[in-house]
KENU-927204 format. One record per residue: x, y, z of N, C-alpha, C, O in turn; residue number from 0; chain. Coordinates in steps of 0.1 Angstrom, whole numbers, always signed. Layout:
REM residues N
@nxx = X | nyy = Y | nzz = Z | caxx = X | cayy = Y | cazz = Z | cxx = X | cyy = Y | czz = Z | oxx = X | oyy = Y | ozz = Z | nr = NUM | kette = A $
...
END
This chain:
REM residues 77
@nxx = -1452 | nyy = +483 | nzz = +446 | caxx = -1457 | cayy = +492 | cazz = +436 | cxx = -1453 | cyy = +487 | czz = +422 | oxx = -1442 | oyy = +483 | ozz = +420 | nr = 0 | kette = A $
@nxx = -1463 | nyy = +487 | nzz = +414 | caxx = -1462 | cayy = +482 | cazz = +400 | cxx = -1458 | cyy = +493 | czz = +391 | oxx = -1465 | oyy = +504 | ozz = +391 | nr = 1 | kette = A $
@nxx = -1448 | nyy = +491 | nzz = +382 | caxx = -1444 | cayy = +501 | cazz = +373 | cxx = -1453 | cyy = +500 | czz = +361 | oxx = -1455 | oyy = +490 | ozz = +355 | nr = 2 | kette = A $
@nxx = -1459 | nyy = +512 | nzz = +357 | caxx = -1468 | cayy = +512 | cazz = +345 | cxx = -1460 | cyy = +512 | czz = +332 | oxx = -1450 | oyy = +519 | ozz = +331 | nr = 3 | kette = A $
@nxx = -1464 | nyy = +504 | nzz = +323 | caxx = -1458 | cayy = +503 | cazz = +310 | cxx = -1463 | cyy = +514 | czz = +301 | oxx = -1475 | oyy = +516 | ozz = +301 | nr = 4 | kette = A $
@nxx = -1454 | nyy = +521 | nzz = +294 | caxx = -1458 | cayy = +531 | cazz = +285 | cxx = -1457 | cyy = +526 | czz = +271 | oxx = -1447 | oyy = +520 | ozz = +267 | nr = 5 | kette = A $
@nxx = -1468 | nyy = +528 | nzz = +264 | caxx = -1468 | cayy = +523 | cazz = +250 | cxx = -1469 | cyy = +535 | czz = +241 | oxx = -1475 | oyy = +546 | ozz = +244 | nr = 6 | kette = A $
@nxx = -1465 | nyy = +533 | nzz = +228 | caxx = -1466 | cayy = +544 | cazz = +219 | cxx = -1467 | cyy = +538 | czz = +205 | oxx = -1462 | oyy = +527 | ozz = +202 | nr = 7 | kette = A $
@nxx = -1473 | nyy = +546 | nzz = +196 | caxx = -1473 | cayy = +543 | cazz = +182 | cxx = -1471 | cyy = +556 | czz = +174 | oxx = -1478 | oyy = +565 | ozz = +175 | nr = 8 | kette = A $
@nxx = -1461 | nyy = +556 | nzz = +166 | caxx = -1458 | cayy = +567 | cazz = +157 | cxx = -1468 | cyy = +566 | czz = +145 | oxx = -1466 | oyy = +557 | ozz = +136 | nr = 9 | kette = A $
@nxx = -1478 | nyy = +574 | nzz = +145 | caxx = -1489 | cayy = +573 | cazz = +135 | cxx = -1484 | cyy = +580 | czz = +122 | oxx = -1487 | oyy = +574 | ozz = +111 | nr = 10 | kette = A $
@nxx = -1476 | nyy = +591 | nzz = +123 | caxx = -1471 | cayy = +597 | cazz = +111 | cxx = -1458 | cyy = +604 | czz = +114 | oxx = -1458 | oyy = +614 | ozz = +122 | nr = 11 | kette = A $
@nxx = -1447 | nyy = +599 | nzz = +109 | caxx = -1435 | cayy = +607 | cazz = +110 | cxx = -1435 | cyy = +620 | czz = +102 | oxx = -1440 | oyy = +620 | ozz = +91 | nr = 12 | kette = A $
@nxx = -1431 | nyy = +631 | nzz = +108 | caxx = -1432 | cayy = +644 | cazz = +102 | cxx = -1418 | cyy = +649 | czz = +97 | oxx = -1416 | oyy = +652 | ozz = +85 | nr = 13 | kette = A $
@nxx = -1409 | nyy = +650 | nzz = +107 | caxx = -1396 | cayy = +655 | cazz = +103 | cxx = -1385 | cyy = +651 | czz = +113 | oxx = -1388 | oyy = +650 | ozz = +125 | nr = 14 | kette = A $
@nxx = -1373 | nyy = +649 | nzz = +108 | caxx = -1361 | cayy = +648 | cazz = +117 | cxx = -1355 | cyy = +662 | czz = +118 | oxx = -1351 | oyy = +667 | ozz = +107 | nr = 15 | kette = A $
@nxx = -1355 | nyy = +668 | nzz = +130 | caxx = -1350 | cayy = +681 | cazz = +131 | cxx = -1335 | cyy = +682 | czz = +132 | oxx = -1329 | oyy = +692 | ozz = +128 | nr = 16 | kette = A $
@nxx = -1329 | nyy = +672 | nzz = +138 | caxx = -1314 | cayy = +671 | cazz = +139 | cxx = -1310 | cyy = +657 | czz = +142 | oxx = -1318 | oyy = +649 | ozz = +147 | nr = 17 | kette = A $
@nxx = -1297 | nyy = +654 | nzz = +140 | caxx = -1292 | cayy = +641 | cazz = +144 | cxx = -1278 | cyy = +644 | czz = +149 | oxx = -1270 | oyy = +651 | ozz = +143 | nr = 18 | kette = A $
@nxx = -1274 | nyy = +637 | nzz = +160 | caxx = -1261 | cayy = +639 | cazz = +166 | cxx = -1251 | cyy = +628 | czz = +160 | oxx = -1255 | oyy = +619 | ozz = +153 | nr = 19 | kette = A $
@nxx = -1239 | nyy = +629 | nzz = +164 | caxx = -1229 | cayy = +619 | cazz = +159 | cxx = -1231 | cyy = +605 | czz = +164 | oxx = -1225 | oyy = +596 | ozz = +158 | nr = 20 | kette = A $
@nxx = -1239 | nyy = +603 | nzz = +174 | caxx = -1242 | cayy = +589 | cazz = +179 | cxx = -1254 | cyy = +584 | czz = +173 | oxx = -1258 | oyy = +572 | ozz = +176 | nr = 21 | kette = A $
@nxx = -1261 | nyy = +591 | nzz = +164 | caxx = -1273 | cayy = +586 | cazz = +158 | cxx = -1286 | cyy = +589 | czz = +165 | oxx = -1297 | oyy = +585 | ozz = +160 | nr = 22 | kette = A $
@nxx = -1285 | nyy = +597 | nzz = +176 | caxx = -1298 | cayy = +601 | cazz = +183 | cxx = -1304 | cyy = +612 | czz = +174 | oxx = -1297 | oyy = +621 | ozz = +170 | nr = 23 | kette = A $
@nxx = -1317 | nyy = +612 | nzz = +173 | caxx = -1324 | cayy = +622 | cazz = +165 | cxx = -1334 | cyy = +629 | czz = +173 | oxx = -1340 | oyy = +624 | ozz = +183 | nr = 24 | kette = A $
@nxx = -1336 | nyy = +642 | nzz = +170 | caxx = -1347 | cayy = +650 | cazz = +175 | cxx = -1357 | cyy = +651 | czz = +164 | oxx = -1354 | oyy = +655 | ozz = +153 | nr = 25 | kette = A $
@nxx = -1369 | nyy = +646 | nzz = +167 | caxx = -1380 | cayy = +645 | cazz = +157 | cxx = -1393 | cyy = +651 | czz = +161 | oxx = -1396 | oyy = +653 | ozz = +173 | nr = 26 | kette = A $
@nxx = -1401 | nyy = +654 | nzz = +151 | caxx = -1415 | cayy = +658 | cazz = +153 | cxx = -1423 | cyy = +647 | czz = +146 | oxx = -1421 | oyy = +645 | ozz = +134 | nr = 27 | kette = A $
@nxx = -1432 | nyy = +641 | nzz = +153 | caxx = -1441 | cayy = +631 | cazz = +148 | cxx = -1455 | cyy = +632 | czz = +154 | oxx = -1457 | oyy = +639 | ozz = +163 | nr = 28 | kette = A $
@nxx = -1464 | nyy = +625 | nzz = +147 | caxx = -1477 | cayy = +624 | cazz = +153 | cxx = -1478 | cyy = +611 | czz = +160 | oxx = -1476 | oyy = +600 | ozz = +154 | nr = 29 | kette = A $
@nxx = -1480 | nyy = +611 | nzz = +174 | caxx = -1478 | cayy = +599 | cazz = +182 | cxx = -1490 | cyy = +597 | czz = +191 | oxx = -1495 | oyy = +606 | ozz = +196 | nr = 30 | kette = A $
@nxx = -1494 | nyy = +584 | nzz = +192 | caxx = -1504 | cayy = +579 | cazz = +202 | cxx = -1496 | cyy = +574 | czz = +214 | oxx = -1489 | oyy = +564 | ozz = +212 | nr = 31 | kette = A $
@nxx = -1498 | nyy = +580 | nzz = +225 | caxx = -1492 | cayy = +575 | cazz = +238 | cxx = -1502 | cyy = +568 | czz = +246 | oxx = -1513 | oyy = +574 | ozz = +249 | nr = 32 | kette = A $
@nxx = -1500 | nyy = +556 | nzz = +250 | caxx = -1509 | cayy = +548 | cazz = +258 | cxx = -1523 | cyy = +547 | czz = +253 | oxx = -1533 | oyy = +547 | ozz = +260 | nr = 33 | kette = A $
@nxx = -1524 | nyy = +546 | nzz = +239 | caxx = -1537 | cayy = +544 | cazz = +233 | cxx = -1545 | cyy = +557 | czz = +232 | oxx = -1557 | oyy = +556 | ozz = +227 | nr = 34 | kette = A $
@nxx = -1540 | nyy = +568 | nzz = +236 | caxx = -1548 | cayy = +581 | cazz = +236 | cxx = -1548 | cyy = +586 | czz = +222 | oxx = -1541 | oyy = +581 | ozz = +213 | nr = 35 | kette = A $
@nxx = -1555 | nyy = +597 | nzz = +220 | caxx = -1556 | cayy = +604 | cazz = +207 | cxx = -1542 | cyy = +608 | czz = +203 | oxx = -1534 | oyy = +612 | ozz = +211 | nr = 36 | kette = A $
@nxx = -1539 | nyy = +608 | nzz = +190 | caxx = -1526 | cayy = +612 | cazz = +185 | cxx = -1523 | cyy = +627 | czz = +188 | oxx = -1532 | oyy = +635 | ozz = +187 | nr = 37 | kette = A $
@nxx = -1511 | nyy = +630 | nzz = +192 | caxx = -1507 | cayy = +644 | cazz = +194 | cxx = -1493 | cyy = +646 | czz = +187 | oxx = -1486 | oyy = +637 | ozz = +184 | nr = 38 | kette = A $
@nxx = -1491 | nyy = +659 | nzz = +184 | caxx = -1478 | cayy = +662 | cazz = +178 | cxx = -1468 | cyy = +661 | czz = +189 | oxx = -1470 | oyy = +665 | ozz = +201 | nr = 39 | kette = A $
@nxx = -1456 | nyy = +655 | nzz = +186 | caxx = -1447 | cayy = +651 | cazz = +196 | cxx = -1433 | cyy = +655 | czz = +192 | oxx = -1429 | oyy = +651 | ozz = +181 | nr = 40 | kette = A $
@nxx = -1426 | nyy = +662 | nzz = +200 | caxx = -1412 | cayy = +666 | cazz = +197 | cxx = -1403 | cyy = +661 | czz = +208 | oxx = -1405 | oyy = +664 | ozz = +220 | nr = 41 | kette = A $
@nxx = -1394 | nyy = +652 | nzz = +205 | caxx = -1385 | cayy = +646 | cazz = +215 | cxx = -1373 | cyy = +639 | czz = +208 | oxx = -1372 | oyy = +638 | ozz = +196 | nr = 42 | kette = A $
@nxx = -1363 | nyy = +636 | nzz = +216 | caxx = -1351 | cayy = +629 | cazz = +212 | cxx = -1354 | cyy = +614 | czz = +211 | oxx = -1361 | oyy = +609 | ozz = +220 | nr = 43 | kette = A $
@nxx = -1349 | nyy = +607 | nzz = +201 | caxx = -1351 | cayy = +592 | cazz = +200 | cxx = -1338 | cyy = +586 | czz = +199 | oxx = -1329 | oyy = +591 | ozz = +192 | nr = 44 | kette = A $
@nxx = -1336 | nyy = +575 | nzz = +205 | caxx = -1324 | cayy = +566 | cazz = +204 | cxx = -1324 | cyy = +560 | czz = +190 | oxx = -1335 | oyy = +558 | ozz = +185 | nr = 45 | kette = A $
@nxx = -1313 | nyy = +556 | nzz = +185 | caxx = -1313 | cayy = +550 | cazz = +172 | cxx = -1322 | cyy = +538 | czz = +172 | oxx = -1322 | oyy = +530 | ozz = +181 | nr = 46 | kette = A $
@nxx = -1330 | nyy = +536 | nzz = +161 | caxx = -1339 | cayy = +525 | cazz = +160 | cxx = -1353 | cyy = +528 | czz = +167 | oxx = -1362 | oyy = +520 | ozz = +166 | nr = 47 | kette = A $
@nxx = -1354 | nyy = +539 | nzz = +174 | caxx = -1366 | cayy = +543 | cazz = +181 | cxx = -1371 | cyy = +533 | czz = +191 | oxx = -1382 | oyy = +533 | ozz = +195 | nr = 48 | kette = A $
@nxx = -1361 | nyy = +526 | nzz = +197 | caxx = -1365 | cayy = +516 | cazz = +208 | cxx = -1369 | cyy = +524 | czz = +221 | oxx = -1377 | oyy = +520 | ozz = +228 | nr = 49 | kette = A $
@nxx = -1362 | nyy = +535 | nzz = +223 | caxx = -1364 | cayy = +543 | cazz = +235 | cxx = -1364 | cyy = +558 | czz = +231 | oxx = -1359 | oyy = +562 | ozz = +220 | nr = 50 | kette = A $
@nxx = -1370 | nyy = +566 | nzz = +239 | caxx = -1371 | cayy = +580 | cazz = +237 | cxx = -1366 | cyy = +588 | czz = +249 | oxx = -1367 | oyy = +583 | ozz = +260 | nr = 51 | kette = A $
@nxx = -1362 | nyy = +600 | nzz = +247 | caxx = -1359 | cayy = +609 | cazz = +258 | cxx = -1371 | cyy = +617 | czz = +261 | oxx = -1382 | oyy = +615 | ozz = +256 | nr = 52 | kette = A $
@nxx = -1369 | nyy = +627 | nzz = +270 | caxx = -1380 | cayy = +636 | cazz = +274 | cxx = -1384 | cyy = +644 | czz = +262 | oxx = -1375 | oyy = +648 | ozz = +253 | nr = 53 | kette = A $
@nxx = -1396 | nyy = +648 | nzz = +262 | caxx = -1401 | cayy = +656 | cazz = +251 | cxx = -1414 | cyy = +664 | czz = +255 | oxx = -1417 | oyy = +665 | ozz = +266 | nr = 54 | kette = A $
@nxx = -1421 | nyy = +668 | nzz = +245 | caxx = -1433 | cayy = +676 | cazz = +247 | cxx = -1443 | cyy = +671 | czz = +236 | oxx = -1440 | oyy = +669 | ozz = +225 | nr = 55 | kette = A $
@nxx = -1456 | nyy = +670 | nzz = +241 | caxx = -1467 | cayy = +667 | cazz = +232 | cxx = -1476 | cyy = +679 | czz = +231 | oxx = -1478 | oyy = +686 | ozz = +241 | nr = 56 | kette = A $
@nxx = -1481 | nyy = +681 | nzz = +219 | caxx = -1489 | cayy = +693 | cazz = +216 | cxx = -1502 | cyy = +689 | czz = +208 | oxx = -1501 | oyy = +681 | ozz = +199 | nr = 57 | kette = A $
@nxx = -1513 | nyy = +695 | nzz = +212 | caxx = -1525 | cayy = +692 | cazz = +204 | cxx = -1524 | cyy = +700 | czz = +191 | oxx = -1515 | oyy = +708 | ozz = +189 | nr = 58 | kette = A $
@nxx = -1533 | nyy = +698 | nzz = +182 | caxx = -1533 | cayy = +706 | cazz = +169 | cxx = -1534 | cyy = +721 | czz = +172 | oxx = -1527 | oyy = +729 | ozz = +166 | nr = 59 | kette = A $
@nxx = -1543 | nyy = +725 | nzz = +181 | caxx = -1545 | cayy = +739 | cazz = +185 | cxx = -1532 | cyy = +745 | czz = +191 | oxx = -1528 | oyy = +756 | ozz = +187 | nr = 60 | kette = A $
@nxx = -1525 | nyy = +737 | nzz = +199 | caxx = -1513 | cayy = +742 | cazz = +205 | cxx = -1502 | cyy = +743 | czz = +194 | oxx = -1494 | oyy = +753 | ozz = +195 | nr = 61 | kette = A $
@nxx = -1501 | nyy = +734 | nzz = +185 | caxx = -1491 | cayy = +735 | cazz = +174 | cxx = -1494 | cyy = +747 | czz = +165 | oxx = -1484 | oyy = +754 | ozz = +161 | nr = 62 | kette = A $
@nxx = -1506 | nyy = +750 | nzz = +163 | caxx = -1510 | cayy = +762 | cazz = +155 | cxx = -1506 | cyy = +775 | czz = +163 | oxx = -1500 | oyy = +784 | ozz = +157 | nr = 63 | kette = A $
@nxx = -1509 | nyy = +775 | nzz = +176 | caxx = -1504 | cayy = +787 | cazz = +184 | cxx = -1489 | cyy = +788 | czz = +184 | oxx = -1484 | oyy = +799 | ozz = +183 | nr = 64 | kette = A $
@nxx = -1482 | nyy = +777 | nzz = +185 | caxx = -1467 | cayy = +777 | cazz = +184 | cxx = -1463 | cyy = +783 | czz = +171 | oxx = -1454 | oyy = +791 | ozz = +170 | nr = 65 | kette = A $
@nxx = -1469 | nyy = +778 | nzz = +160 | caxx = -1465 | cayy = +783 | cazz = +147 | cxx = -1467 | cyy = +798 | czz = +145 | oxx = -1458 | oyy = +805 | ozz = +140 | nr = 66 | kette = A $
@nxx = -1478 | nyy = +802 | nzz = +150 | caxx = -1481 | cayy = +817 | cazz = +149 | cxx = -1471 | cyy = +825 | czz = +158 | oxx = -1467 | oyy = +835 | ozz = +153 | nr = 67 | kette = A $
@nxx = -1468 | nyy = +820 | nzz = +170 | caxx = -1459 | cayy = +827 | cazz = +178 | cxx = -1445 | cyy = +828 | czz = +172 | oxx = -1438 | oyy = +838 | ozz = +172 | nr = 68 | kette = A $
@nxx = -1441 | nyy = +817 | nzz = +165 | caxx = -1428 | cayy = +816 | cazz = +159 | cxx = -1427 | cyy = +825 | czz = +147 | oxx = -1417 | oyy = +831 | ozz = +144 | nr = 69 | kette = A $
@nxx = -1438 | nyy = +826 | nzz = +139 | caxx = -1439 | cayy = +836 | cazz = +128 | cxx = -1437 | cyy = +850 | czz = +133 | oxx = -1430 | oyy = +858 | ozz = +126 | nr = 70 | kette = A $
@nxx = -1443 | nyy = +853 | nzz = +144 | caxx = -1441 | cayy = +867 | cazz = +150 | cxx = -1426 | cyy = +869 | czz = +154 | oxx = -1421 | oyy = +880 | ozz = +151 | nr = 71 | kette = A $
@nxx = -1420 | nyy = +860 | nzz = +160 | caxx = -1407 | cayy = +861 | cazz = +165 | cxx = -1397 | cyy = +861 | czz = +154 | oxx = -1388 | oyy = +870 | ozz = +153 | nr = 72 | kette = A $
@nxx = -1398 | nyy = +853 | nzz = +144 | caxx = -1389 | cayy = +851 | cazz = +133 | cxx = -1391 | cyy = +861 | czz = +122 | oxx = -1382 | oyy = +865 | ozz = +114 | nr = 73 | kette = A $
@nxx = -1403 | nyy = +866 | nzz = +120 | caxx = -1407 | cayy = +875 | cazz = +110 | cxx = -1403 | cyy = +870 | czz = +96 | oxx = -1407 | oyy = +859 | ozz = +93 | nr = 74 | kette = A $
@nxx = -1397 | nyy = +878 | nzz = +88 | caxx = -1393 | cayy = +874 | cazz = +74 | cxx = -1379 | cyy = +869 | czz = +73 | oxx = -1373 | oyy = +870 | ozz = +62 | nr = 75 | kette = A $
@nxx = -1374 | nyy = +863 | nzz = +83 | caxx = -1360 | cayy = +858 | cazz = +82 | cxx = -1359 | cyy = +847 | czz = +71 | oxx = -1348 | oyy = +842 | ozz = +69 | nr = 76 | kette = A $
END
């Protein structure tokens, strides 16, 4: 069995949401995975972005739905 290589390109860095004491960051970026259309991507990155942890990718419509849901939950905080 051949292991498939995963490629990515960070098209647009958006924000670092947090960083731990070892330099690992949780980020939201616009990322192309394996040459596909860019999606919003939230995941942990190792220092230097050589490797990433598990994360989630969202389309523009999904990120808008998420933003609307969070506005309802958080209200005017």
